[in-house]
C-alpha positions in Angstrom: 222.1 55.9 -99.6 224.8 57.1 -102.0 224.9 56.9 -105.8 226.2 53.5 -106.7 228.1 53.7 -109.9 231.7 53.2 -111.0 233.8 56.4 -111.4 234.0 55.7 -115.1 230.2 55.4 -115.5 229.7 58.5 -113.3 232.0 60.5 -115.5 230.1 59.3 -118.6 226.8 60.3 -117.0 228.2 63.7 -116.1 229.3 64.2 -119.7 225.9 63.2 -121.0 224.2 65.6 -118.6 226.5 68.4 -119.7 225.5 67.8 -123.3 221.9 67.8 -122.3 222.4 71.1 -120.4 223.9 72.6 -123.6 220.9 71.4 -125.6 218.5 73.0 -123.2 220.5 76.3 -123.5 220.3 75.8 -127.3 216.5 75.6 -127.2 216.3 78.7 -125.1 218.4 80.5 -127.8 216.2 79.0 -130.5 213.1 80.4 -128.9 214.8 83.8 -128.4 215.8 83.8 -132.1 212.3 82.9 -133.2 213.3 79.7 -134.8 210.9 77.3 -136.4 208.6 75.4 -134.0 209.4 72.0 -135.6 213.1 72.6 -135.1 212.5 73.4 -131.4 210.2 70.4 -131.0 212.9 68.1 -132.6 215.4 69.4 -130.1 213.0 68.7 -127.2 212.5 65.1 -128.4 216.3 64.7 -128.6 216.7 66.0 -125.0 213.9 63.7 -123.8 215.7 60.7 -125.4 219.0 61.7 -123.9 217.4 62.0 -120.4 215.8 58.6 -120.8 219.2 57.2 -121.5 220.6 58.8 -118.3 217.5 57.5 -116.4 218.0 53.9 -117.6 221.7 54.0 -116.6 220.8 55.3 -113.1 218.1 52.5 -112.8 220.7 49.9 -113.9 223.2 51.1 -111.4 220.6 51.1 -108.7 219.6 47.5 -109.6 223.1 46.2 -109.8 224.3 48.1 -106.8 221.9 48.8 -104.0 219.2 46.2 -104.8 221.5 43.3 -105.6 223.6 43.9 -102.5 220.5 44.2 -100.3 219.0 41.1 -101.7 222.3 39.2 -101.2 222.6 40.4 -97.6 218.8 40.0 -96.9 218.7 43.6 -95.8 215.8 45.7 -96.9 215.9 44.3 -100.4 212.1 44.1 -100.7 211.8 47.7 -99.6 214.2 48.9 -102.2 212.4 46.9 -104.9 209.0 48.3 -103.8 210.5 51.8 -103.9 211.8 51.3 -107.4 208.5 49.8 -108.6 206.7 52.9 -107.1 209.1 55.1 -109.1 208.6 53.1 -112.3 204.8 53.5 -111.9 205.3 57.3 -111.9 207.0 57.1 -115.3 203.7 56.3 -117.1 
């Protein structure tokens, strides 16, 4: 199963992930430079929030793409829903 997302949304996700990657490199530099713990923790929270945004967009794309299509075509829709529910349960 491929990633179901418009090219425009895919590009936005790639840009967001590139920013997150830069933030992670920034934390590595902050640690190497012996920066304040609270500054580092604030950056970690920022990255977690950014990743959650990417996660929500991927879930949205999955729901609107694969699951909606499968339910309309009566092909494995329940299996895909169960798979997503299992994934969501891991997010606790």
